[in-house]
C-alpha positions, 0 to 999 in steps of 0.5 A: 784445461786445454782451452784455459792454457790455449787462451793464455797463449792466445792472449799474447797475440794481437787478436781480441778473441776474448772479447768476441767470445764473451760478447757472443756468450752474453748474446746467447744467454740473453735469448730465451726463445731459442730451442735446445738445438739452437742453443747448442749450435750457438754455444758451439759456435761461440766456443769454437771461435778460435778454431776459425783462425788460420791453421798456421796461427793455430799451430803457432799458438799450440807450440806456445803450450807445454807438450802435455797441454798441447796434447790435450787439445787433440780431444777438443774437436776434429779440427784440433785432433792433429794440430798438436803434431806441429809442436816442434819440441817433444819433451817426454818425462814423468810429469808430461807422460805419466803425471803423478806416480802412484804405488799399489795402494794408490798413494803418491810415490817417488819410486818408478816401478816396472809398470810405470816403465811399461806405461811410459814406453807404451805412451811414448811409442804412441806419441811418436807414431802420431808425431810422424804425421806432423812437420819437422821437429826441433828437439826431443828430450827423453828423461826417464830411468829406462833400462838396458833392455829398453834400448831398442825403443829409445833408438826407434824414438830417436830415429823417428825424430832424426827422420823429422830433421830434429836438431837437439837430442837429449837423453837423460836415462839415469836411474835405470837398470844397466846402461842403454846403448846409443847407436850413433848410426841413427843420427843420420837418416838414410839418404839424408845429411844429419841435422843434429846440432846438439847431443846430450846423453846421460847413462848411455854406452856408445855404439857404431862409432868409428872413423868411417862414421859420417853421422858426426859432421853436424854436431856443434854441442855435445854433453856426455855424462855417465857415458862409457866413453873410451879413449878411442871413441873420444878420439873419433869424436874429436876428429870427426866433429868438424864443427864442434864448439862446446864439449862437456864430459862428466863422470865418464869413468873409462876416459883416461886420456884426452888429446885435442889437436888442431880443432879450429872451432872448439870454444868451450871444454869442460871435463870434470869428475872423470875419475880415471883421467890422467892426461890432458893435451890441448892444441885448440886455437879457438878455445875460450873457456876451459874447466877441468879437474882430475888426478893428472900425471900429464898436462900440456897446453901447447896452443891456447892463444884465445883462452879467456876463462880457466878453472882447474883443480888438479890432485896428485903429484902434479899438483905443484907443477900445474899450479905453479905453471898456472900462476906463472908460465900460462901468462905467456901461453894464454895472454888473453886470460881474464878469469883464473880459478885454481882449486885444491886443498893443499899448500902451494910454494911460491913460484920462483919467478914473477910473471905478469898477467896483464889481462886477468880481472878476476882471480880465485885462489883456493890453493891455500898459497900461504904457509907461515911466514910466506903469506905476505910474500904471497900477497906481494906476489899476487899484487905484482903479478896481477896488476889489472885485477878487479876482483880477488878471492883468496882462502885462508883456511889452511894458513899456519897460524903465526904468533903476534909480533912475527916479522912481516919482512919478505923471505924472497926479497919481494918489494912492497907494491900497491894496486891501482885496480882491485875493487872487491876482495873476498877472504874465505876460511877466516878464523881470526888471529894475528896472521890473518888480521895482518894479511887482510890489513896488508891487502887492504892498505895496498889496494887504493881503490878497494870498495868492498871487503867480504869476510867469510869463516866457512871455506868456499870450495869451487867445483867450476867457474860459477859453482861453489859450496861453503864448508866449515873446515875448522873448529873455531873457538872465537865468536863472530863478534870477536873476529869482527872486532879484531878486523874493525880495529885495523880497517879504515872506516870508509871501507864497506865490509860484509861480515854476514858469513863470519 
């Protein structure tokens, strides 16, 4: 298996070793007068032809293999015994360390038992001890449900990797008993500057994190999930990570306040499923992508001049205040905004003034901003406020049905407006009826360059800029053919319409 994998990697190079190997083997089998010893020597020479290559090239070939296959090469010969230790990326998970898990009866099992955990620790300890004999490492990934008592082993593995100049550390310890403590002090080897640039932690608690800590200087990307992160620890990370460009926080349930002030480099901020988060304050001159959700009591975007993409899902009493801000005043605070996704399951009243978003090309409104007679006013508002829009997604699942023949005059006095740039329109939560048919027709009639209309009965719920699920929220009595026929009667024949999710 090791030679097979090695040859697959070797074929990517310009050397024609395969041909030489086959020719040598044919020559060997054609000679019937050789002694058994001569045959064995000849066979070894033919099969060891790769071993004659320069060590640097062998190390490069082995580095192309998954770590599990690279480790197998150590059994081939003395030459190969330590070549795998030049592998720069160490990945320790169930598959690479234990293979297939089996229960007490020898049957394949998906459950990790204590004996599996002990085997994993023993093998990774042995692996890391050998890996210390090799050159510098690039990354280490530990993905296994370890327990609180296994923390010292994890710290030792990470410390060994740091001594080898590792740049990426990922610990996914989800599923173990208790939370493993992660001491930040191990990110810097004694007498050396830290080289760790990427840090990912899942199911850990943080230790040795203070304003005097100098181990955070090198970090560029941080991803923390199910980490017992306090407000004070968050402040330390933000103040000490001078080169931080990407910060992702998921399910950090101790975090109640996030305050970012004058960070010169942060470009991506993603805060989701942090259940106790109540406040977000941002002063981030380089921030380009922002995603967050939460039951917020306070928000402040004092300085986000380079923000390009925004996903927000705000619950609670501040829902109306934030959503109205995001559809109006943020046009001034984030003038470069191009993608805006607002998600919630409530009806939103129309903003009082019309702000112009000159750069937004993609708008996703899952706020259900349509309530009875106001739905056409909302459409007029969108067409007027977003003149550069190329793609629009809007949800109708909470629209209050209107009777046929209801007036479509503006209650706010908003004038009819046409749109010159809208090319794609997706309507979700569509169940038919006079109100929805009229709203879709209103949009289509005023988008002169519209090329594609997508109609979907299930609501499309977003959990991020690029993450969504479809949910059927209504008891729909109409058949698909009835809903399609309703629309076909009012839409132009030249328009491409996708009814696949009706």
